[in-house]
N, C-alpha and C positions, 0 to 999 in steps of 0.2 A: 344652540345645536349646530353642528357643522355638516351633518349628513343624515339622511334617512336610512341609507343602506350602503353596502359596498357594491362595486360595479358589476360583480358577477351575479348579484341578486336581481338585477333589472332585466326584464324580458318583454316580449310582445304583449304579455298580459297587463303590463303597466301603461300601455299606450293610452293617452288622454289624461293620465294622472300628473299632477305637479309633484316633482321630486327634488330633493336637495342632495347633491353628491359632492364628494371632495376627493382630491388627489393632486397629481402633478401634471403640468402641461408638457406633454411629450412632443407635440408638434403643433405648429400654427400654419394655416393655409388661407390666403386671401384670394377670393374668387371674384373680386370686383363688386363691391356692394354687399357681399355676404362673406363672412369669415367662418372658418372651422377650426376647432381645437380637438386634438386627440388627448383625452383626459385619461390618466393612468393611475391606478392604485395597485396594491399588492396582488389583487385578485383578477384584474382584467383591464380592458380599455373600452372607452365609450366615446363616440363622436359627439361633440357639442357644436351646434350651429348657432352663430351670432348674426341674426338679421339686423340687430342694432349694433353696428360696428363700433360705436362709442364704448361699448362694454369691454372692448379689447384694449382700450387705452391703458398703458402702463404694464401690460402683461407680457412676459417673456417666457421662453422655454425653461422648464424645470421650476417655475414658480409653483408654490403650493397654494391651491385655491379651493374655494367652496362655491358651487354654482347651483342655482335653483331655476326651475322652469318645467314645462310640460314635456312628457315623453311623446315622440312622434314616430310614425312609420317612415322609413327612408324610401325615396323613390327606388323602384326596383332596379333600375340601371346603375344605381350607386351602392347596391348591396356589397358588403365586404365579407365573403365566406371564410376569411382567415381568422375572424374573431367571433365569439359567441353572440356579441351584441351587434353583429354586422347588418341586421335588418332594421335597427332602430337608431334614434338619435335623441338628444335632449336639446330643446331650444332654450338658450340662456335668456332669462329675464333679469337676473341679478348675479353679480360676480363679486366675491370678496377675496382679496389677496390675503392669505394667512401667513405665508412665508415668502419673502421676496428674494430673488437672485440678485445680488448686488455687484457682481463682477462677471468677468468672462468665464464661461465654463471651461475647465481644463481639457475636456474631451466631450465628444458626443455620447450621451448615455446609451443610445440605441445601438451604437457600434463600439462600445467600450472595450470589448474583448479583443479588438484589433489594435488597441493602444498598448504601448510598452508597459510591462508589468510594474515597474517602480512607480509610475504615475497612477496606475489603477489602484495600487495598494495605498498610496498617499491619500487618495480621495476614494477610499473603499466605500464610504457611505453613498457616493454617487454611483460607483460601479455596481453596487447591489441593487440599484434601481433598474438595471438592465434585466429584462425578462429572463434571459437564459441564465444569468448569474443567480437571480433570486430563485428561479426554479430549482437550482441545485441546493439551495438552503432549505426550501420547502421539502424537497425530496429527502434531504438529510434528516430533517425532523421526523418524517414519516418512517424512515428506516429505524431510527433509534427508538421511536415509540413501539414499533413492531418487535424489535429485539427485546425490549423490556417486558412487553406483554408475553412474548413467547417463553422467555426464561421463567417468568412467574408461573405460567401454565405448566412448565416442566418441573415445578416444585422447588425452584431455587429461591432463596431468600435474598432480597436486595439489602446490602449493607454498605454504607459509606465509610471508607477507611480514612485515616488522617492524611492531611496534605503536608503539615509540618512534621517531619520525622527525623530519625537519626541518619547520618551519612554512613554508607557502607560500601565496600568495594564490590559492586555488582557488574562491572563491565564498562559502561559509559561514564562520562564525567557528570558529577552532581551539580545541580544548582544549589548553592549554599545560602543560608539566611542567617545573619548574625543575631545573637541574642542580646537584648538590652539588660536583662537581669543577671545574666551569667557571663561575666567578662571573659573574652577569649574563646567562647564556645558558640557553636553554630547548629542550626537546624539544616536539614536538606529537604528539597522537594522530592517526592517519590519518583524514582525511575519506573517503578511498578509497585502495586500493593503486595509484593511477594511475601514478605514476612507476616504482614497483618492477616492475609487470607489463610496462611498456614496456621496462624495462631487462632483464627476463628474455628478451624477444624479441631484443634486441640480443645477449644472451648465447648465443643459439642454441637456446633452448627453442622448440619448434614450436607447441605448444598448451598453455596453462596454465589452471588454475582453482583456486579455493578458495572455501569458505564464509566470506566475509571479514567480520570485524567492522569497522564504520565509526563514526566519532565526529564529530558536528557539533553545535556549540552553536546549535541552532535551537529555535524555539518549537514546541510540540506541536500536532498536528492529529489528527483522527479517524483518518487514514491514515498518520500519521507520529509515531513515538515520539521524544521529545526525548532528546538525548544520544547514544544508540547504536542501531545497527540492523545487520542482516546482509544481505549480498547474495551472489548466485551470480556471482562475478566471474570472467570468462574473457577470454582474449586469444589471437589466432591470428596467426602469422607468414605472410607471403606471401598475405594474405587481402584480399579486396575486401568492399565493403558487402554484396553478395549472399551471399558465403560466411558472413558473420556471421549474416545473416538465416536461412539454412538451418540453422545450428547452433542458434540461438535457437528456431526453430520446432520443431526435433526434440526438444529437451529440454523445452520448455514444453508442447507438445502431449502428449508422453508423460506428463508429471507431471499435467496437468489431466485427461487421460482416465483415468488410474489413480485419482486421488483426488477427482474431482468427485462431488458427491452423485448418488444414483441418479436417472436420468431427465434429467440435464443434458446439453445438447449443447455441444460444443467445436469451435471453428473449425478446419477442416482446413488444413494447409499446401497451397499458399503463402498466407500472410496477405495481406489487402489492404494496399497501400502508398499512403499519402495524403501529399501534400506539406504542409508547414507552412502555406503560403499557402492551399491548398484547405481544410485543416482549419479555419483561422480564419474562412473565408468560410462554408462549409457547416454547420459545427458550432458556431462561435463560441468554440472552445477548441482547444488543441493536445492535448487528452485526450478525443477523441471517443468517445461511447458509441454503438456501432453497433446496440445493441438498440432504439434509438429511431429509427423510420423517417422522422421529419421532417427536412427539409433547409432551410437558409437560403439565400435568393437575394439578390443585390445589385440594388437599384433606384435607386441614386444618380443615374445619368445620366437615368433616366426622370423622376424627380421634379424634376430641374433644369429640366425643360420644363413643369412644372405651376405653378399659382398658389398652392400651399400654402407660404407663407413659412417656417413652422417647419422645413421640410425642405430649404430652400435652403442650399447650401454645406455640406451635411452628408453623411456616409455614411449611406445608408438601407438597412436590411436588412428582409427580409420573410419570413414563415413562413406557408405555406398548410396548412390542415387541411381535411379533408372533413367536412361536416356543419354545419348551422346550430345555434348554441348559444343557450341560454336567457339571459335578462337577468341572472340570478344568476351564471351562468358568467362573463359579461363583467365583472361587478362584481368577482368574485373575482380574475380576471386583472388588472384595473386595480389592485386593491389590491396584488397581488404586484408589479406593475411599479413602483408608487410606493414600495413597501418596499425595492426594490433601487436606487432613486435616479432612476427615470424620471419625467418630468413628467406622463406619460399613456401610453396605449396605443391608437394609432389602428388601425382595422380596417375592412374592407369585407366585405359578404356578397353572394354571387351568388345571388339569391333566385328568379329566374324567367326564362324566355325572353321575347323580345318586342322587344328593342332592336336596334340596327344590328348588334351583334356577337353577338346571340342571348342576352344576359343582361341582367338588371336588377339594379342594385347598390343596397345600403343600407348606411349607416354614416356616422360623423362626418365623414369627409373626402371623401365621394363628390362633393360639390359643387365641390371644388377640382381635380378631374380632368376635363379637357375631354372631351366625348363622343367627339371624333375620336381620342383617345388610349386609350380604354378597350379597344378591340380589341387594341392593342399590349400593354396590361397583361395582358389575358387570355392572350395568347401567351407573354409573358415568364414568367408565374407558373403557366401550365398550368391556369388556372381553369376549372372546370366548374360546372354547376348544383348548388346547395347547398354550395358551398365557402365557407370563410371565410379571409381573409388578414389577418394582423397586421403592423404596421409598427413599426420601431424606428429612430430617427435620433439620431446624436450624432457626436462625433469618431471617427475610424476605429477605434482600438483599443477605445474604450469601447463603440462600437456593436456590435462583434464580441462583447465580453463580455456585454453586456446581451441581445443576441439569443440567445446560447448559453444564458443562464439562462431566458429565455422559452421557448426550445425544450424545455429539460428539464422545466419546469413544465407545459407543454402535454402533453408525452408522459405525465407522471405523471397529470395530471388526466383525460386522455382514456382512460387505461388501455391505450395502444397499444404500449407497450414490450414487447419479447419477454421471456418468462419462462423461467426454468430454462435459461439459456444463458451460456456464456462466449465473448464475441465479441472476438477479437484483431485488431489491426492494427498496422502500422508507420507512424509519422509521420517523414518525413525532409525533407531540404532546408531545414534551419533556417538563418536568417541567421547569418553568422559573427560579426558585430558589431552593436551597438546603441548608440544615443545615450542617455547618462544625462540625464534630463529636468531634474535639478537643477543639474548641473555643466556640461552641454553636451559632456562628453568622450565619446569613443568607447571602448566597453568590449566585452569578450568577452560574447557572448550566452549561451553554453553552456559548452563545454569548451575551454579555451585550447590544448589539445594536439591539436585536430582539424585535419585536412587541408582547406584551402580548395579548393572546386571551381574548377578553372582554375589551381591552383598559384600559383607566384610571379608569373606574368603577370597573373593576376587581382588580386593584391594591389598590383601596381605600376600597373595601368591603370584599375581600376574604382573607383567610389565605394565606400568600405568598407561602407556600409549596403546595397549591392547584392550584395556577395559572399556566396555561399552556402557552407555547410560540409557535408562528409560526416558529418553528425550525424543521429542517429535515436533514436527512442523506441519501445518496445513499450507499447501501451496495451490494457488489457482492461476492458471495461465502464465506461469513463470513468476508470479508475485507471491512472496511469503506473506500470508495473511495472519499466521499465528504461530507462536511457539508455545510449548508446554512440556510437562514432564510428570512422571510419577515422582513424588517428593520423597526425599529421605526423611524418615520419622524416627530414626534410631540415633541416639546421642553418640553411641560408640562408632557407628559408621560415619557420622558427621565429623567427629574428631579425626578419624583416620583419613577421610577424604581431604579435609583441609590441611592436614599434616603433609600429605603428598604434594599439595599445591603451595607449600611453604608457609602455612599459618600454624603456629603452635597453639596449644589449647588455651593459653592465656589470652592470646590475640582473638581467638574465636569467641571467648567469653566476653571480651570487651566489645567487639564489633557486632556480634549477633547474640547479645546477652539474653534477649527475650526468648529466642528459639532454643538456646542452650538450656535455659531454665525449664521451658515448657516441655521439652523432650524428656525430662526426668519425671513427668507426672502423667503418664499414660496417654501418649500421643497415638492417634489412630492412623492406619495407612490412609494416604490421601493423594489426590492427583488433580490436575487441572490444565487449563490453557487460557489464552487470551487473544482471540482474533482482533485484528486492528479494524476499528470502525471506519476510520478515514480511508484506509485502503479498500475496504469493501465498497464504500460509496464511490470511490474513484473508478473502480472496475465496473460497477453497475451503471455509471453515467458515461462510461467510455471516455473519460478524461485522461490525458497523458500527464497532467501536472496535478499533484495532490492539493495545491493551493486553490484550485478552482472549486473545491467542495468544502472549504473551510471558511466560515463567515469572516473572520478577521485574522488572516494568516500573517506570519512573519515573512519577510523577504528571504531570498536565498542566503543572505548574509546575517540571518537571525536578528533583523531589525523590525520593529513596528514603525513603519514609515508614517503611519497616520498619527499616532500618539507620541512618537519620538522616543520610544524605548529601545535599548537602554539609554538612560539619561543621567546627568549628574545630579547629585543631591547636595544639600547644604552641609557646611562644616558642623553645624549643630546636630544634624541628623547622624553624621559620622561619629561625633563624640558620644552620642547617646548609646551607640552600639559598639563603642570602644575600637573604632577602626581608623587607621591613618593610611592615606593613599601614598604609596611609594612613587617617586618621580623616576 
C-alpha cells in the first residue's frame, strides 16, 4: 500500500495517528538539523518534518514518494493559513521513493505558467502539476459533469455519434483518414455531428445531446484551439427558434450562475435578441460585447450632404462619448486608428453653448459641416455639451469592422465597460448566402442545412443575397459561444438552396446522401445549437488563452509538442492505406 488517504483528507482529528501518504516533493527546506518537505498530491499540500535528516538522502524536488509517520500539531507561530492542512504536519519515520527525477527539471513546477508556452506544452505532464493549471482541469471536469446532468434533467437523450464519417463541404477543412479496405477512399473526422443529429431527429429521437468532439483543420486563435474542440451539441424535434433559445438560456444561465467567480453577474433569461444587421451597425461585429455601453450610428446620408469629400460615397459610422478628452488621448486614438488601417480619425467636440443649436463645435472636420446642418447632427447623434463624436468612413463592411474596433478601444481606454459580468445575447437573422469577393459566386454564409426565412418561395423569388436564414449565435462578452439554426427538413428546399450555392442535385445526393434520403421519409421540423465547452470554461476561468483550460492542447502551430504529432509513419503503413507521399 502506498497511502492511507489523500492529503485533503487529513485534519486535526488525525493528530497522534500514524499515517501513510504519497505525492510529489514540491519543496525542500533545510533548517539546520531539521528538514521540511512540502508534499503535494492532486488534492492538497502537507508539510512533512524530517527530524531524522538521513531520510532526506537521495530525495529531490518532484520525486514521487510515499511517507509514513505520525500526524502532529504545528507550533502556532508556524501555522500556514494559505492551505487547509496549515495547522498540522506529518513527522517522517520512513520514506520510499516511488518515482525518481533523473535529470534537471525543465522549469519550476510552482511557477510553470511564467514559462514560455512551447516548453510548457512539451512537458505538459509537469505543467499539470502546477496547482493553478490542475485547478483548471478539475474545474473543467465539474462543468462538463454539470452540463451532462442538466441536459439529462431537461429531457435530452445523450447519444454518441460516429467519429469516422464521410467528408463533406461544411466550411472548414476536414481531417481525412485513409481507408485500408477501400483503395483511394477516405473517412473524415467530424467538423460537427451535424448530419447525424439531424438524422436522429428523423429517426424519432425527440431531444438529443452530447459533449461532442469536433475536428477542424483551422489556424489557432486565443479563443480557438487548432485541430479539436468540444461542444455541447443538442437538437430538438418539433422545435422553433424560440424553443431552442429557451433551452440554451436554461442550460447556460444555470452553468454560469453556478460556476461564475464570486461577485459576477449573469444575464437573466430571456437574453436580448439582436439581428445581424443591427449588430453590424451598432457594434461593428456579429459578436457584440454588451458590457461596453457605446453604440455606433450611421451618418452616411448626412455626410452625403456635407462638403467633406473624403466621406462622399462612403459608409460613415460615428461613435459618441461623453467628456472632452486631452490632446494625448486623441493622439493615442489616432495612432490606434492608423494601426488598424485607417488613414485618420475625424472627431468633433461639443465644447460650449452659444450657437444656433446651443453648442459650439471644435475639431478637424467642423468647417466642412454647414452651420444649418449642425442642429441635425446634434439630433442624430444625441450630442450634448462636453460630448465628443468620432467618425469612421470606408466601404460598408470595412467601415463596420473599423468602427467596431474603435468602439472597443474607446470602451477600454475610458474604463466604461462593465466589470465582473457575463452579458449574453442572441444574434439572429443572418444572411443565407453571400458573394465570394474573389470568384463572384454565391456561397452559403453560415450553415448550409439552415431553413431559409420564407421557405421555398423566398428562394425562388428573392435575390439570394436578400434571403435571411433561421440562423443564430449565442454571444457572451464579445465571444461567440454557439451557433445554431432551425434546420431545413424539406428535400425540395434543400435541393433549391444547394442549387443557388452551385451544387446540382446529383452532387447533393453524393455529398449528403443520408440527409437526401432521410428527407423523403417524413422528416420532422427540428432545430438546435452547440455552445462551445472550451470557450465557456475559458470565460468562467477568466483565461485569455483557450489552451489554459485544455488538458493536452496543441500548440498554436497545431503540433502536439509532447507526443510529437503530427509525425512520420512507416512505408509499410502508407502502403496498407494505398498512399504515396509526393516530394
